DOKOLMAR-104788 format. One record per residue: residue in three letters; x, y, z of N, C-alpha, C in turn. Coordinates in nm, 2 decimals. Layout:
REM residues N
ALA:X:Y:Z:X:Y:Z:X:Y:Z
...
REM end
This chain:
REM residues 215
MET:-17.08:-16.11:-6.77:-16.95:-16.05:-6.80:-16.98:-15.92:-6.88
LYS:-16.91:-15.81:-6.84:-16.92:-15.69:-6.92:-16.85:-15.70:-7.05
THR:-16.92:-15.63:-7.15:-16.86:-15.63:-7.29:-16.80:-15.50:-7.32
VAL:-16.68:-15.51:-7.39:-16.61:-15.39:-7.43:-16.57:-15.40:-7.57
VAL:-16.59:-15.30:-7.65:-16.54:-15.30:-7.79:-16.41:-15.20:-7.79
VAL:-16.30:-15.25:-7.85:-16.19:-15.17:-7.88:-16.21:-15.13:-8.03
PHE:-16.23:-15.00:-8.05:-16.27:-14.96:-8.19:-16.15:-14.96:-8.28
ASP:-16.16:-15.04:-8.39:-16.05:-15.06:-8.48:-16.07:-14.98:-8.61
TYR:-16.01:-14.86:-8.61:-16.02:-14.77:-8.73:-15.88:-14.75:-8.79
GLY:-15.78:-14.84:-8.76:-15.65:-14.84:-8.83:-15.55:-14.75:-8.76
PHE:-15.57:-14.69:-8.64:-15.48:-14.60:-8.58:-15.46:-14.63:-8.43
GLY:-15.43:-14.75:-8.40:-15.40:-14.78:-8.26:-15.33:-14.90:-8.24
ASN:-15.26:-14.91:-8.12:-15.19:-15.04:-8.09:-15.30:-15.13:-8.02
VAL:-15.39:-15.18:-8.10:-15.51:-15.24:-8.05:-15.49:-15.37:-7.98
ARG:-15.39:-15.45:-8.02:-15.37:-15.58:-7.96:-15.34:-15.57:-7.82
SER:-15.25:-15.48:-7.78:-15.21:-15.47:-7.64:-15.32:-15.42:-7.56
MET:-15.41:-15.33:-7.61:-15.53:-15.29:-7.54:-15.63:-15.40:-7.52
VAL:-15.65:-15.48:-7.62:-15.74:-15.60:-7.61:-15.69:-15.69:-7.50
ARG:-15.56:-15.72:-7.50:-15.51:-15.81:-7.40:-15.52:-15.75:-7.26
ALA:-15.50:-15.62:-7.24:-15.50:-15.56:-7.11:-15.64:-15.56:-7.06
LEU:-15.74:-15.54:-7.14:-15.88:-15.54:-7.10:-15.93:-15.68:-7.07
ALA:-15.89:-15.78:-7.15:-15.92:-15.91:-7.13:-15.87:-15.96:-6.99
ASP:-15.75:-15.91:-6.96:-15.69:-15.95:-6.83:-15.77:-15.91:-6.71
GLN:-15.86:-15.81:-6.73:-15.95:-15.76:-6.63:-16.08:-15.83:-6.62
GLY:-16.09:-15.94:-6.70:-16.21:-16.02:-6.70:-16.32:-15.97:-6.78
LEU:-16.29:-15.88:-6.88:-16.39:-15.83:-6.97:-16.40:-15.91:-7.10
ASP:-16.52:-15.91:-7.15:-16.54:-15.97:-7.28:-16.51:-15.87:-7.39
VAL:-16.40:-15.88:-7.46:-16.34:-15.78:-7.55:-16.35:-15.82:-7.69
THR:-16.40:-15.73:-7.77:-16.41:-15.75:-7.92:-16.34:-15.63:-7.99
LEU:-16.26:-15.67:-8.09:-16.19:-15.57:-8.17:-16.27:-15.56:-8.30
THR:-16.33:-15.44:-8.32:-16.42:-15.42:-8.44:-16.44:-15.28:-8.47
SER:-16.48:-15.25:-8.60:-16.52:-15.12:-8.64:-16.67:-15.12:-8.67
ASN:-16.74:-15.23:-8.63:-16.88:-15.24:-8.65:-16.96:-15.14:-8.57
TYR:-17.04:-15.06:-8.63:-17.11:-14.96:-8.56:-17.21:-15.01:-8.45
ARG:-17.29:-15.11:-8.49:-17.38:-15.17:-8.39:-17.32:-15.23:-8.27
GLN:-17.21:-15.31:-8.29:-17.14:-15.37:-8.18:-17.08:-15.26:-8.09
ALA:-17.02:-15.16:-8.15:-16.96:-15.05:-8.08:-17.06:-14.97:-8.00
LEU:-17.18:-14.96:-8.05:-17.28:-14.88:-7.99:-17.34:-14.96:-7.87
GLU:-17.36:-15.09:-7.88:-17.43:-15.17:-7.78:-17.34:-15.23:-7.67
ALA:-17.21:-15.22:-7.69:-17.12:-15.28:-7.58:-17.13:-15.20:-7.46
ASP:-17.10:-15.26:-7.34:-17.11:-15.19:-7.22:-17.01:-15.07:-7.22
GLY:-16.89:-15.09:-7.28:-16.79:-14.99:-7.28:-16.72:-14.99:-7.42
LEU:-16.68:-14.87:-7.46:-16.61:-14.85:-7.59:-16.47:-14.78:-7.56
VAL:-16.36:-14.84:-7.61:-16.23:-14.79:-7.60:-16.19:-14.74:-7.74
VAL:-16.14:-14.61:-7.75:-16.09:-14.55:-7.87:-15.95:-14.53:-7.86
PRO:-15.86:-14.62:-7.91:-15.72:-14.59:-7.91:-15.68:-14.50:-8.01
GLY:-15.55:-14.46:-8.02:-15.50:-14.38:-8.13:-15.35:-14.36:-8.13
VAL:-15.29:-14.38:-8.24:-15.15:-14.36:-8.26:-15.13:-14.29:-8.40
GLY:-15.05:-14.18:-8.40:-15.03:-14.12:-8.53:-15.07:-13.97:-8.52
ALA:-15.09:-13.91:-8.64:-15.12:-13.77:-8.65:-15.27:-13.75:-8.62
PHE:-15.30:-13.64:-8.56:-15.44:-13.60:-8.52:-15.53:-13.60:-8.64
GLY:-15.49:-13.53:-8.75:-15.58:-13.52:-8.87:-15.60:-13.66:-8.93
ALA:-15.50:-13.74:-8.94:-15.51:-13.87:-9.00:-15.61:-13.96:-8.92
CYS:-15.59:-13.95:-8.79:-15.68:-14.03:-8.70:-15.83:-13.99:-8.72
MET:-15.85:-13.86:-8.72:-15.99:-13.81:-8.74:-16.04:-13.86:-8.88
GLU:-15.96:-13.85:-8.98:-16.01:-13.90:-9.11:-16.04:-14.05:-9.11
GLY:-15.95:-14.13:-9.04:-15.98:-14.27:-9.03:-16.10:-14.30:-8.95
LEU:-16.12:-14.22:-8.84:-16.24:-14.25:-8.76:-16.37:-14.22:-8.83
ARG:-16.37:-14.11:-8.91:-16.49:-14.07:-8.98:-16.52:-14.17:-9.09
LYS:-16.42:-14.23:-9.15:-16.45:-14.32:-9.26:-16.53:-14.45:-9.22
VAL:-16.52:-14.48:-9.09:-16.59:-14.60:-9.04:-16.70:-14.56:-8.94
SER:-16.74:-14.43:-8.95:-16.85:-14.38:-8.86:-16.82:-14.38:-8.71
GLY:-16.69:-14.38:-8.68:-16.65:-14.38:-8.54:-16.69:-14.25:-8.47
ASP:-16.69:-14.14:-8.54:-16.74:-14.02:-8.47:-16.89:-14.03:-8.44
ARG:-16.97:-14.09:-8.52:-17.11:-14.11:-8.49:-17.13:-14.21:-8.38
VAL:-17.05:-14.31:-8.37:-17.06:-14.41:-8.26:-17.03:-14.34:-8.13
ILE:-16.93:-14.25:-8.12:-16.89:-14.19:-8.00:-17.00:-14.09:-7.96
TYR:-17.05:-14.01:-8.05:-17.16:-13.92:-8.02:-17.28:-13.99:-7.97
ASP:-17.32:-14.10:-8.04:-17.44:-14.17:-8.00:-17.43:-14.24:-7.87
ARG:-17.31:-14.29:-7.84:-17.29:-14.35:-7.70:-17.30:-14.25:-7.59
LEU:-17.23:-14.14:-7.61:-17.23:-14.03:-7.51:-17.37:-13.97:-7.49
ARG:-17.45:-13.96:-7.60:-17.58:-13.92:-7.59:-17.67:-14.01:-7.51
ALA:-17.64:-14.14:-7.51:-17.71:-14.24:-7.44:-17.64:-14.27:-7.30
GLU:-17.54:-14.19:-7.27:-17.47:-14.20:-7.14:-17.40:-14.33:-7.12
ARG:-17.34:-14.38:-7.23:-17.27:-14.51:-7.23:-17.12:-14.48:-7.23
PRO:-17.04:-14.54:-7.15:-16.90:-14.50:-7.13:-16.81:-14.51:-7.25
VAL:-16.73:-14.42:-7.27:-16.62:-14.42:-7.37:-16.49:-14.38:-7.31
LEU:-16.39:-14.46:-7.35:-16.25:-14.43:-7.30:-16.16:-14.40:-7.42
GLY:-16.11:-14.28:-7.43:-16.01:-14.25:-7.54:-15.87:-14.25:-7.48
VAL:-15.78:-14.30:-7.56:-15.64:-14.32:-7.51:-15.54:-14.26:-7.62
CYS:-15.44:-14.18:-7.57:-15.34:-14.12:-7.65:-15.40:-14.03:-7.75
VAL:-15.38:-14.05:-7.88:-15.45:-13.97:-7.98:-15.60:-13.99:-7.97
GLY:-15.64:-14.10:-7.92:-15.79:-14.12:-7.89:-15.84:-14.03:-7.79
GLU:-15.75:-13.97:-7.71:-15.79:-13.87:-7.61:-15.79:-13.73:-7.69
GLN:-15.68:-13.71:-7.77:-15.66:-13.58:-7.83:-15.78:-13.54:-7.92
ILE:-15.83:-13.64:-8.00:-15.94:-13.61:-8.09:-16.07:-13.57:-8.03
MET:-16.08:-13.60:-7.90:-16.20:-13.55:-7.83:-16.20:-13.40:-7.81
PHE:-16.09:-13.33:-7.83:-16.08:-13.19:-7.81:-16.14:-13.12:-7.94
GLU:-16.14:-12.99:-7.94:-16.20:-12.92:-8.05:-16.12:-12.92:-8.17
GLU:-15.98:-12.91:-8.16:-15.90:-12.91:-8.28:-15.76:-12.95:-8.24
GLY:-15.68:-12.99:-8.34:-15.54:-13.02:-8.33:-15.46:-12.95:-8.43
ASP:-15.34:-12.90:-8.39:-15.25:-12.83:-8.48:-15.12:-12.90:-8.48
GLU:-15.10:-12.97:-8.59:-14.97:-13.05:-8.61:-14.90:-13.00:-8.74
HIS:-14.77:-12.95:-8.72:-14.69:-12.90:-8.83:-14.76:-12.79:-8.91
GLY:-14.83:-12.71:-8.83:-14.90:-12.59:-8.89:-15.03:-12.62:-8.96
GLU:-15.07:-12.75:-8.95:-15.20:-12.79:-9.01:-15.31:-12.81:-8.90
GLU:-15.41:-12.73:-8.91:-15.52:-12.74:-8.81:-15.62:-12.84:-8.86
SER:-15.67:-12.93:-8.77:-15.77:-13.03:-8.80:-15.88:-13.02:-8.69
GLU:-16.00:-13.04:-8.74:-16.11:-13.03:-8.65:-16.13:-13.16:-8.57
GLY:-16.14:-13.15:-8.44:-16.17:-13.27:-8.36:-16.32:-13.30:-8.33
LEU:-16.35:-13.38:-8.24:-16.49:-13.41:-8.21:-16.56:-13.31:-8.13
GLY:-16.49:-13.21:-8.07:-16.55:-13.10:-8.00:-16.62:-13.14:-7.87
LEU:-16.57:-13.24:-7.81:-16.64:-13.29:-7.68:-16.57:-13.23:-7.56
ILE:-16.44:-13.18:-7.58:-16.37:-13.12:-7.47:-16.32:-12.98:-7.53
GLY:-16.34:-12.88:-7.46:-16.29:-12.75:-7.50:-16.14:-12.73:-7.50
GLY:-16.08:-12.70:-7.61:-15.93:-12.68:-7.61:-15.87:-12.73:-7.74
SER:-15.74:-12.70:-7.75:-15.67:-12.74:-7.87:-15.55:-12.83:-7.83
VAL:-15.51:-12.91:-7.93:-15.39:-13.00:-7.91:-15.27:-12.94:-7.99
THR:-15.16:-12.91:-7.92:-15.05:-12.85:-7.99:-14.92:-12.91:-7.94
LYS:-14.81:-12.88:-8.00:-14.68:-12.94:-7.97:-14.63:-12.91:-7.83
ILE:-14.57:-13.01:-7.76:-14.52:-12.99:-7.63:-14.40:-12.90:-7.63
ASP:-14.39:-12.82:-7.53:-14.28:-12.72:-7.52:-14.17:-12.79:-7.42
ALA:-14.07:-12.86:-7.48:-13.97:-12.92:-7.40:-13.85:-12.94:-7.49
ASP:-13.73:-12.96:-7.42:-13.61:-12.98:-7.49:-13.60:-13.11:-7.56
VAL:-13.67:-13.21:-7.50:-13.67:-13.35:-7.56:-13.81:-13.38:-7.60
VAL:-13.84:-13.40:-7.72:-13.97:-13.44:-7.77:-13.95:-13.55:-7.88
PRO:-14.02:-13.66:-7.87:-14.14:-13.68:-7.79:-14.12:-13.70:-7.64
HIS:-14.22:-13.68:-7.56:-14.23:-13.72:-7.42:-14.25:-13.87:-7.42
MET:-14.15:-13.94:-7.38:-14.15:-14.09:-7.39:-14.10:-14.15:-7.26
GLY:-14.18:-14.23:-7.20:-14.14:-14.30:-7.08:-14.24:-14.28:-6.97
TRP:-14.19:-14.31:-6.85:-14.28:-14.31:-6.73:-14.28:-14.18:-6.66
ASP:-14.40:-14.13:-6.63:-14.41:-14.00:-6.56:-14.54:-14.00:-6.47
THR:-14.55:-13.90:-6.39:-14.65:-13.89:-6.29:-14.77:-13.82:-6.34
VAL:-14.88:-13.81:-6.26:-14.99:-13.73:-6.29:-15.03:-13.65:-6.16
ASP:-15.08:-13.53:-6.18:-15.14:-13.45:-6.07:-15.29:-13.47:-6.08
ALA:-15.34:-13.56:-6.00:-15.48:-13.61:-6.01:-15.58:-13.53:-5.92
PRO:-15.70:-13.50:-5.97:-15.80:-13.44:-5.88:-15.84:-13.54:-5.77
VAL:-15.88:-13.49:-5.66:-15.91:-13.58:-5.54:-16.02:-13.67:-5.57
ASP:-16.12:-13.64:-5.66:-16.23:-13.73:-5.68:-16.23:-13.80:-5.81
SER:-16.11:-13.82:-5.86:-16.09:-13.89:-5.99:-16.15:-14.04:-5.98
ILE:-16.22:-14.08:-6.08:-16.27:-14.22:-6.09:-16.16:-14.30:-6.14
LEU:-16.09:-14.26:-6.26:-15.99:-14.34:-6.32:-15.87:-14.36:-6.23
LEU:-15.83:-14.26:-6.16:-15.70:-14.26:-6.08:-15.72:-14.29:-5.93
ASP:-15.84:-14.34:-5.90:-15.87:-14.37:-5.76:-15.77:-14.48:-5.71
GLY:-15.69:-14.45:-5.61:-15.60:-14.55:-5.55:-15.47:-14.56:-5.62
ILE:-15.45:-14.48:-5.73:-15.32:-14.48:-5.80:-15.27:-14.34:-5.83
GLU:-15.32:-14.25:-5.75:-15.28:-14.11:-5.77:-15.13:-14.08:-5.77
ASP:-15.06:-14.16:-5.70:-14.91:-14.13:-5.69:-14.83:-14.23:-5.78
GLU:-14.90:-14.30:-5.87:-14.82:-14.39:-5.95:-14.77:-14.32:-6.08
ARG:-14.68:-14.39:-6.15:-14.63:-14.34:-6.28:-14.70:-14.42:-6.39
PHE:-14.72:-14.35:-6.50:-14.78:-14.41:-6.62:-14.69:-14.39:-6.74
TYR:-14.72:-14.46:-6.85:-14.63:-14.46:-6.97:-14.69:-14.37:-7.08
TYR:-14.60:-14.28:-7.12:-14.64:-14.18:-7.22:-14.55:-14.20:-7.34
VAL:-14.61:-14.17:-7.46:-14.54:-14.16:-7.59:-14.61:-14.06:-7.67
HIS:-14.57:-13.93:-7.67:-14.64:-13.83:-7.75:-14.56:-13.71:-7.77
SER:-14.59:-13.63:-7.88:-14.52:-13.51:-7.90:-14.62:-13.39:-7.89
TYR:-14.75:-13.42:-7.89:-14.85:-13.32:-7.88:-14.94:-13.35:-7.76
ALA:-15.01:-13.24:-7.72:-15.10:-13.26:-7.60:-15.19:-13.13:-7.59
ALA:-15.30:-13.15:-7.51:-15.39:-13.04:-7.48:-15.33:-12.97:-7.36
HIS:-15.33:-12.83:-7.36:-15.27:-12.76:-7.25:-15.37:-12.68:-7.17
GLU:-15.49:-12.69:-7.20:-15.60:-12.63:-7.13:-15.73:-12.70:-7.15
VAL:-15.82:-12.68:-7.06:-15.96:-12.73:-7.08:-16.05:-12.61:-7.07
ARG:-16.12:-12.58:-7.18:-16.22:-12.47:-7.18:-16.36:-12.52:-7.18
PRO:-16.45:-12.43:-7.14:-16.60:-12.47:-7.15:-16.63:-12.49:-7.30
VAL:-16.71:-12.59:-7.33:-16.75:-12.62:-7.47:-16.90:-12.66:-7.47
ASP:-16.97:-12.61:-7.57:-17.11:-12.64:-7.59:-17.13:-12.77:-7.67
THR:-17.18:-12.87:-7.61:-17.20:-13.00:-7.69:-17.35:-13.02:-7.73
SER:-17.43:-12.91:-7.72:-17.57:-12.93:-7.75:-17.59:-12.95:-7.90
GLU:-17.49:-12.91:-7.99:-17.51:-12.94:-8.13:-17.51:-13.09:-8.16
TYR:-17.45:-13.16:-8.07:-17.44:-13.31:-8.08:-17.55:-13.37:-8.00
MET:-17.64:-13.29:-7.94:-17.75:-13.34:-7.86:-17.69:-13.42:-7.74
ILE:-17.58:-13.38:-7.69:-17.51:-13.44:-7.57:-17.52:-13.34:-7.46
ASP:-17.57:-13.39:-7.35:-17.59:-13.31:-7.23:-17.52:-13.38:-7.11
PHE:-17.41:-13.33:-7.07:-17.34:-13.39:-6.96:-17.40:-13.34:-6.83
ALA:-17.51:-13.26:-6.84:-17.58:-13.21:-6.72:-17.49:-13.15:-6.62
ASP:-17.50:-13.19:-6.50:-17.42:-13.13:-6.39:-17.30:-13.22:-6.36
SER:-17.26:-13.31:-6.44:-17.15:-13.40:-6.41:-17.02:-13.31:-6.40
PRO:-16.94:-13.33:-6.30:-16.82:-13.25:-6.28:-16.71:-13.29:-6.38
GLU:-16.64:-13.19:-6.42:-16.52:-13.22:-6.50:-16.40:-13.24:-6.41
ARG:-16.34:-13.35:-6.43:-16.22:-13.39:-6.35:-16.10:-13.39:-6.44
VAL:-16.00:-13.31:-6.41:-15.88:-13.30:-6.50:-15.76:-13.34:-6.42
ALA:-15.68:-13.43:-6.48:-15.55:-13.46:-6.42:-15.44:-13.40:-6.51
TRP:-15.33:-13.36:-6.46:-15.23:-13.29:-6.53:-15.09:-13.36:-6.52
CYS:-15.00:-13.33:-6.62:-14.87:-13.38:-6.61:-14.77:-13.26:-6.65
ASP:-14.66:-13.25:-6.57:-14.56:-13.15:-6.60:-14.45:-13.21:-6.67
TYR:-14.41:-13.15:-6.79:-14.29:-13.20:-6.86:-14.23:-13.09:-6.93
GLY:-14.10:-13.07:-6.92:-14.02:-12.96:-6.98:-14.08:-12.83:-6.93
ARG:-14.11:-12.74:-7.02:-14.17:-12.61:-6.98:-14.32:-12.62:-7.00
ASP:-14.38:-12.74:-6.99:-14.52:-12.76:-7.03:-14.60:-12.82:-6.91
ARG:-14.72:-12.80:-6.92:-14.82:-12.86:-6.83:-14.94:-12.90:-6.92
PHE:-14.97:-13.03:-6.93:-15.07:-13.07:-7.02:-15.17:-13.17:-6.96
VAL:-15.28:-13.19:-7.03:-15.39:-13.27:-6.97:-15.34:-13.42:-6.98
ALA:-15.33:-13.49:-6.87:-15.29:-13.63:-6.86:-15.42:-13.72:-6.86
ALA:-15.53:-13.67:-6.81:-15.65:-13.75:-6.81:-15.77:-13.65:-6.78
TYR:-15.88:-13.70:-6.83:-16.00:-13.61:-6.82:-16.12:-13.70:-6.81
GLU:-16.22:-13.66:-6.72:-16.34:-13.73:-6.70:-16.46:-13.63:-6.69
HIS:-16.56:-13.66:-6.77:-16.68:-13.58:-6.77:-16.80:-13.67:-6.80
GLY:-16.88:-13.70:-6.70:-16.99:-13.79:-6.72:-16.94:-13.93:-6.78
PRO:-17.00:-13.98:-6.89:-16.95:-14.10:-6.95:-16.83:-14.10:-7.03
LEU:-16.77:-13.98:-7.04:-16.65:-13.96:-7.12:-16.52:-13.96:-7.04
PHE:-16.43:-14.05:-7.07:-16.31:-14.07:-7.00:-16.19:-14.07:-7.10
VAL:-16.08:-14.00:-7.07:-15.97:-14.01:-7.17:-15.84:-14.00:-7.09
THR:-15.73:-14.06:-7.15:-15.60:-14.05:-7.09:-15.50:-14.02:-7.20
GLN:-15.40:-13.93:-7.18:-15.30:-13.91:-7.27:-15.19:-14.02:-7.27
PHE:-15.17:-14.08:-7.15:-15.08:-14.19:-7.13:-15.15:-14.32:-7.17
HIS:-15.07:-14.43:-7.18:-15.12:-14.56:-7.22:-15.14:-14.65:-7.10
PRO:-15.26:-14.67:-7.06:-15.29:-14.76:-6.94:-15.25:-14.90:-6.98
GLU:-15.26:-14.94:-7.10:-15.23:-15.08:-7.14:-15.08:-15.11:-7.14
LYS:-15.00:-15.00:-7.13:-14.85:-15.02:-7.12:-14.80:-14.98:-6.98
SER:-14.89:-14.95:-6.89:-14.85:-14.89:-6.76:-14.85:-14.99:-6.65
ALA:-14.83:-15.12:-6.67:-14.81:-15.22:-6.57:-14.93:-15.23:-6.48
GLN:-14.90:-15.24:-6.35:-15.01:-15.26:-6.25:-15.09:-15.13:-6.23
ALA:-15.03:-15.02:-6.24:-15.10:-14.89:-6.23:-15.21:-14.88:-6.34
GLY:-15.16:-14.92:-6.47:-15.26:-14.92:-6.58:-15.37:-15.02:-6.56
ALA:-15.33:-15.14:-6.51:-15.44:-15.24:-6.49:-15.54:-15.19:-6.39
LYS:-15.50:-15.12:-6.29:-15.59:-15.07:-6.19:-15.68:-14.96:-6.25
LEU:-15.62:-14.88:-6.33:-15.70:-14.78:-6.40:-15.81:-14.84:-6.48
LEU:-15.78:-14.95:-6.56:-15.88:-15.01:-6.64:-15.98:-15.08:-6.55
ARG:-15.95:-15.13:-6.44:-16.05:-15.19:-6.35:-16.14:-15.08:-6.29
ASN:-16.08:-14.96:-6.26:-16.16:-14.85:-6.22:-16.26:-14.81:-6.32
TRP:-16.22:-14.81:-6.45:-16.31:-14.77:-6.56:-16.42:-14.88:-6.57
ALA:-16.38:-15.01:-6.57:-16.47:-15.12:-6.59:-16.58:-15.12:-6.48
ALA:-16.55:-15.06:-6.36:-16.64:-15.06:-6.25:-16.76:-14.97:-6.28
VAL:-16.75:-14.87:-6.38:-16.86:-14.78:-6.41:-16.94:-14.83:-6.53
LEU:-16.90:-14.95:-6.59:-16.98:-15.00:-6.70:-17.11:-15.06:-6.66
REM end
């Protein structure tokens, strides 16, 4: 049985994620233990709240080191919601800029729409070769967020000694209001979603099965 750690750093709706993963037949542990998180077949990094606060909480329990070390060893990581956003270079909330993990080039800023937060079910514009969205490209997923990444730029991860080599970057998008933002991203062992697969019914369950298949 494949093992998955849901990383518990105080900023995620962790119980629903644990249940969703367990429903896929995975051996799931909720912990902030570095060694367990490093050695599991898969690591899930949830996130709810402000970008800067999540980064501070993650660093306090060496979550940043766990993520870097796993990716360096080509071990899969899945970031969800703010757990996706912190993978980018920086976040700007209420005029306050915070440094992210720098694994995806780009910034996280407020959504440009008449109604914010973006809450409820919405579609994705998926790349044809997506691993996460294989077979569910036309499904709807559940979003709850006011901020998002609106571009993906090239980024140098060599300072973290992480080499994604020639792995393709696969980006899925969502259109909302006057905005177009990153809905999901895949690059080697790094996978992220802005939406919540654990709250996205059968489509979300399929996405988690797709991810589990690469563990």
